[in-house]
N, C-alpha and C positions, 0 to 999 in steps of 0.2 A: 809887365813885358819888353821883351828885347828889343831893342833899336833895330828898326827895319833897315837902316842904313848898313850896319855889321852883317845882317844876314844877305844884301845884295853883295855886298864885298866878298863875303863865303861862297856864294852861287859864282863871281865873277871869277875868283880864284880856281874854282873847281872846274870851271870851262874855259878856261886859259887865257881870261882878259876881260874889261871891260867891252871891249869893241865885238867880241865873239858873244857874249852875254847878249848885249844889244841887238845882235843879227837872232839870236836864237829867241828873243822875244816875240819877232814878228811885229805886224802893223799895229798901230794902235785902232782898234774899232770904234764906230760911230754908230750907234745905236739908232738913229734917224736913217741912216742906210737900209735898217730891215724893211722901214716899209715902202720900199720900192719893190722887193720882192714878191713875187707872184704866189697866189695860193697853192700852185701844182707845184713850184718848184720848191716851196714849204712843205707840203705833203710830202715830195720827195725824198726832202733831208731827213724828216721824222721818220719814212720808211728806212731810210738807209741806215739810220742810227739805231732802230731797231732790229733790224737784221742782223746788223754787226755786233750788239750785244750777245757777249759770252761765245762770239764765233770771232774767226780769223779774217781782220778788216780786209786784207788786200784780197781775199777770196771775192768778199762782197764786191769790191771798187771793181775788178776784174770781172765780174759778171753784171755791173750795173746796166748796162745796156739794154742788155736782156729782160732785167726789171722793167726798165721803161717802157719797153714793147708789150711786154706781159701786161702790166700795169696801167697799158691806156696812156703814159705819158704823166700819170698822175693828177689826172683833171679831177678835181672833186666832184663835180657836179655829175662828170661821165661816168666817173666809177659809181655813183649812187643811183643812177639808172639800170645798171646792169642786173640780171636776174640771180638768183641762186647757182643755179647752172656754173654762171661763168667763174664764181668763187672756188665751188666745188672742182672745176678742170684745173684751174691755178695749184691744186696741192698737186699735180701729177705734170705739170709743166717746167721741162728742163733747164729752162730760161734761168730760172729762180733756185732760189734755195727753200726747198718744199717744206717749210713748217707751218701746219697747218694754222697754230695758233697765231704767229706773226702775219700770218696772209689775212687772218679776220681782222688784226688789229690795222690793216690799210684801211676795209671798210667802216671800221669804226673812227678811227682817225679822219678820215674823208668828210664825214659826220660831223666830227668836232670842228675840223679845218672851217667846213662850209657854215656853220650855225654862227663860229665867231666872225667870220669874215663878212657874214650879212647883218651881224648887229654892230660891228665896229668899222664899215666899210673897207675891210681886207683883213687877212688875217696879219699879215705883216706890219698894218697900221697899229694893232691891238698890240702888239708885241714890242715894235717903237716906244708907244707910248706907256709901256709899263714902267713904274719909278727904277731907274738904274739903280736904287741903292737899296733895292728890295728883290733882288733875284730871289730869295729862298720863299718870298711869297710866290713870286713867279713860277718857280718849280712845284711848290705844293698844288696850283691852279693848273699845272700841265698833267701831274700826276695823278688828280681828281676827275678831273674831264675828258684827258686824252687816254688812249689804250697804251700801256706797256711805258709811259715817258716818265716813270718815277724813278727815284735813285740818280747813276750815275746818267744814264740814256737822255733823261732831259736837260742836264748840264752839258752833255756832247753837244746835243741838238743846240742847243743856244750859244754853243762855240763856234759849231759849223756853220750856222748863219750869219755870223757876223756880231749878236750881241755881245756886248763887255761884259762878260761871264767868266766867274772863275770856277773849275774845277777840284772838287774835294777829292783829288787822288789819295792813295795810301803816303807818298812821301808829303802832298801839301800838309796832309792831317799831321803826319809826324812831326813836320817841321812849325806847326802851329802850336803843338804841344812843347817841342823843344824851345819856343819862343817864350812860355808860360802861362798858352791858353789851357783854361780847365774844359779840357772834351774827351770824349772817348777814344780808344784809338780809330776806330770808326764809327766818326760822328754822323749818328741818321735820326737820333731824336730832333722834336720842334726845338727845343732850349739848347743843344747843340750846333744845330742850324745856325740859329740865330747868333749865336756866340761869334761862328765863324764870317757872319754876314757884318756883324759889327765892327770886327777886330779889321777886315777887309776895308770896310766901309773908314775907319778911324785913317788906315794907314793911307787910305786913297786920297783922303784929305791933305795927309801932312807930307806927302811923296807928290801929288799930282799924278800918278801913274795910272795909266787905267785898271781894271781888276783881271784882266787879263792878264797884264804883266807881272803884276803881283800874285798872282796864283802859280804863275810860270817860275818866277824868282824862289818862291817859297819851295817847290817843287824841286826846282836846282839845287836849292841849297843842302841839301840832304839826301841819304838813302845812296842806292847806285849809282855811282856816277857814267852815267851814259856820254856816249862820245857826241860831240856838236852833229854828226851826221846820224845817226841813231837819233837823235831830237827831230833830225829835221824832216826826216821820212816819216818818222810817227805824227810828226803835225801836220805834215802835207805842205808847208812853207819853205 
């Protein structure tokens, strides 16, 4: 495998220097902070990532206050008490993006969040206590037990709530392959995902960097050289 210091140096050169790269990496997350998040805010973020998948993110962000109203501020217990008519009417509610499958996923994920919260003393507590070196395992759990939380949606959910996560974007996968990791161009198999996890863990131990930063450095070291402003707008930081 290529030396991570060389990958970081290439990313810094592409972005205009170490100082700019450090700014683009954002704050170092602390998984313990996730335990402080309420179930309704976590369900809200789940829903936002689900609705944003395959859609223009900025449109979802602009409409989100309407989503909050329509979905009763994403309080799981309150949503689970709603009759079928409530959910049917949402399919014609102009405050939200009217996708029946994604609307249904909110109800399913409300049940998921409520069940896990009841079993673990809070959904955030459950996420915070999941081993930080096993993101792949957590992704598999979310994909199996949640609704529409497989693939990149689960990864973006973890990043958005402040869980120290990597996101296997096209550029990150390309950088890993360029560094010598034997994975597919789009690593989705259990075997390839574990290879990614193991390599990110190894670089994390070697450098002391959070997995979020390793992920971003890899993505910024290859592919289209987006400007710092474009990256900050994309990440919202």
